[in-house]
N, C-alpha and C positions, 0 to 999 in steps of 0.2 A: 327818283330826284338825285342829282349828282351832289355828294358832299363837297363844299368849297375847300380847296387846299388851304392848309394854314399859312399864315404869313411866313415868308422865307426868313430863317435865321441861320446864319453861317458863323464860322469861327476860324481863327488862326490860333494854333496851340503849339508854341515853341517850348523846347526844354532849355533851361538856363545853363547850358553847358559851354557857352562862349558867345561871341558877338554874332549878330545876324550877317550871314553871307549872302551871295547872289541867289543861291538855291532857296534859302529862307524867304528872300524878297519875292521870288516867283510864287511861292506858296501863299504868302500874305497877300500880294496883289491878285492872284488868281481867285482866292476866296472872297476878297473884297469886291471884285468885278462881278462874280456870280451873284453875291448878295445884293449889290446896289442895282444891278440890271433887273433884278426881280422885284425892286422896290422894297427890299427887306432890311433886316438888321445884320450888323457885323460885329462880332464879339472877339475878344482875345482872352485865351486861358493859358496861364503859365503851368506847364506840366513839371512841377518840382517835387516829385515823389521818389527821386533817386539821389538822395544827398551825396553819396560818394562821387557822383559824376558832375555835380553842380559846381560852378565857378562863382565865387562871392562877387556880388554886384552885377552879375550877368543879366538877371531879370530886369533890373532897373535900366540898364544900358539898352536892352532890346526894346523896351517900351519907349525909351527916349528916341531911338532910331526910327521906330514906326511913326512916331509923332512927326519927326523931321521929314519923313517921306509922305506926310499928309494921310497916313492910315491910322485914324483915331477911332477906337471902338465906340459903340453906341451905349455901352454900359461899363462901369468899372471892371477892370480885369479881375478874373477869378484865379486864385492860387490853389492847385490841387493839395498842397501841404496842409490846408485848412479844413479839408473835407473828409477827413478820415471817418468820421461818424456815419456819413452817407455810405461809404464803402463797406464799413463793418455791418451795416444793416443789410445791405445787398448780400453780402457773404453769408450772414446768418440764415437768410431765406434760402439760399442755395444748399447750405448744410442741412437745414431742416427738411428740405424736399428731396434729399439724396442726390442732388445734382453736383455736389462737390464733396471732396473727401480729403483726409489728411495724407499726405505723402512724406515718407521718411527716406526716400531714395536720395543718393547723392549724385552729382554730376558724372562721377566715374562709373556709377551703376548703369548709366544710360549710354555709355560710350558704344556698347555693341549695337544699339539701335540708332546711332547717329543723333543722340540727344533727344529722340522722340520717346515720350513716355506712353506706353500702352497698358502696362500693369506694374504694380509695385513688387520689388524684390522682397520675397518672404523673409521675415525675421529682422528686417532693418528697423532701428529705433533711433530717433533724434530727439533731443530735448525741445527743439522748436521746428517742428515739421512744416513743410510748405502745404498750402492748400490748393488743390487742382479742381478744375471743372472736368466733369466726366464727359468725354467726347465719344459719341457713338460712331460706328462704321457708317459710311454712306457719304454721298456727295451733296454739297451745298454750294449754290451759286447765286449770283445777283447780276443785274444789268447796270454796268457803270456808264455814266453819261459821256465819258471820253474813251475809255478803253473797250467798251462793248461788254459782252457776256464773259464772265470770269467765274470759275468753279473750282472746288478742291474736293478731294476725297480726305475729309477731316481726320478720320481714324488712321489712315495710312500716312498721310503726309504731314499732319500736325500732331496728333496724339492729345493726351490729356493736358489741358492748358493751366499754367500757373496763374493763380488769382492773388495769393499772397505768398511772398517769398519766404524762404526759411530764415532769412535775416530779419524778418518782420516788416519789410517794406511792401507796400501795395504794388501789385504788378499793373503795368500799363493797360492790359486788356480790360481788366475790371474797371479801372478808374475812368477810362475814356468812355465806356458804355454808360456808366452811371452819370457822369457829367454831361454827356450829350443829351440824355434825357432830362436831367434836372434843369438844364439851361434851355430846354425847348428847341434844340438844334434840329432843324428840318433837313438841312442839306450839308454834307460833309464834303468839302474840297480840299485836298491835300496831295502830297507827293506820291508817285506810284510805288515808292518803296514800301508803302503801307498797304498796297493792293491785296497782298496775300494774307494780311491780318484781318481783312474784312470779313471773310466767311466765319472766322471764329468769333468775331464780335457779333455778327448776326445771330449765330447760335446762342451766345450769351444773352442777347436781347430776348430771344425767344424763351429761354429758360426763366428769365426774370419777368416775362409778360410785358416788355417794354417795346415801344414803336421802333421801327427801323427807319432811319432817315435815308434820303437819296444820296448817292455817292458819286463823286467825280474825282478821278485821280489823274493829276497833272503829270506830264512827262518829267522825269528827273533831269536835273542839270549835271552833265559830266564834265570832267576835265579832259585835257588832251590825251591822257592814257586810258580814258574810258571808265574812270572811277567816279563814284558819287562825289559831287563837289564838296559836300560837308566832311568827307573823309580824306581830302587831299590837301596838298600845300597850296592849291589854287583857291581854297576857301577863304580868301581874304575878306576882311569886313567891308561891307558897303560903306561909302563915305556919306555920313549924315550931314556934313557940311556942304556937300555938293550932290544932292539927291537925284537931280533930273537925268544925268546919263545913265545911271543904273535903272531908273524907272522906265526910261525909253527902251533900254535893252531888255528888261523883263516883259515889257508890253510886246515887243517884237518876238521874244522867245515863245510867248504865248500864241504865236501865229498871227497877231494882229498887225494890220497895215501900218508901218512906221510913219507913213505920211499923214496918218490920222492923229498922231500924237502932237498936241498943241504946245505952244510955248507958255511960259508963265510959271508962277510959283506951284509946288506940288499940289496943294489943295485944289487950286483952280484948274491945273492941268488934268487931274484926275476926273473932276466933274465934267470938264469939257470933253474929254476922251470917251466918257462912258456911253454916249449914244452910239458910238462906232464899234463897241465891243460885240464880237460875234463868237460865241462859244463853239460853233461848228468849225472855226478856223484853227482850233487847238489840235496839234498833231496827235494822232493816236498812238504813236510809238511811245512806249513807257520810258525810253531813255533817249536823251538828245544832248549833243555838245553845247557847252556854254559859248556865248559870243566871244570872239578873240579879245575884244577890249576888256571884258570882264575878266577873262582868264589872266590876262597880263597884269591885273590889279589896276 
């Protein structure tokens, strides 16, 4: 007897480092479309565990922009900064099982290996060591719904992964794995810049005995120079006062027929466009240029 698949639960998880730009909108819309097309839930999680990079007021502005675009989560947004107890419990399990260890190495210690940590430098001591996941040699892969089969030699290409930084802040890799399980996320739809983070996250899920969600990595939005939009001057904020042009552009960027995008306010347009959404139309290339109109601001 086949076990029924659990209800689809997806999420959009921005970091509050500035306003939402077109690349952010593509990720938000893509995850919303996958969730709604499956008759599932769509959540928002604010990944605010790196205070030095945060911009005051950015999280509230991001949530307001999403609402203006008709992208309203089905549950109250979750903030990672409030979830330290969950991360600490997971880290304690990994340490107790020998899957994690204290690391006293500095960045300069890892320069000879390109920043990849394979073993600690003998004799190094720091007052506040980092904690790393012990990563074995061998390849680990997964089937991405858009990019196809992807795998890495984790020991050679990634090395031992930081779980808690030496400055005391939680690392993204641990937090995202714990949060996806705690929120019951079944399907992760996000940008292809995180494609090569996925094998290490799957390894961490395995070490913690957690389920592995399905993954779909959307093509990245590039500027005219081929840089990721979020890192370029073209990463202008989307206009919350006039959301329809950017929504239409994001729909088309995701490979959907522009003629199937309806008129009307964002909430109504999204619902009306949903039956026409076809995930198979999303381009497999992991990087693609932004529409000219969006690049120009």
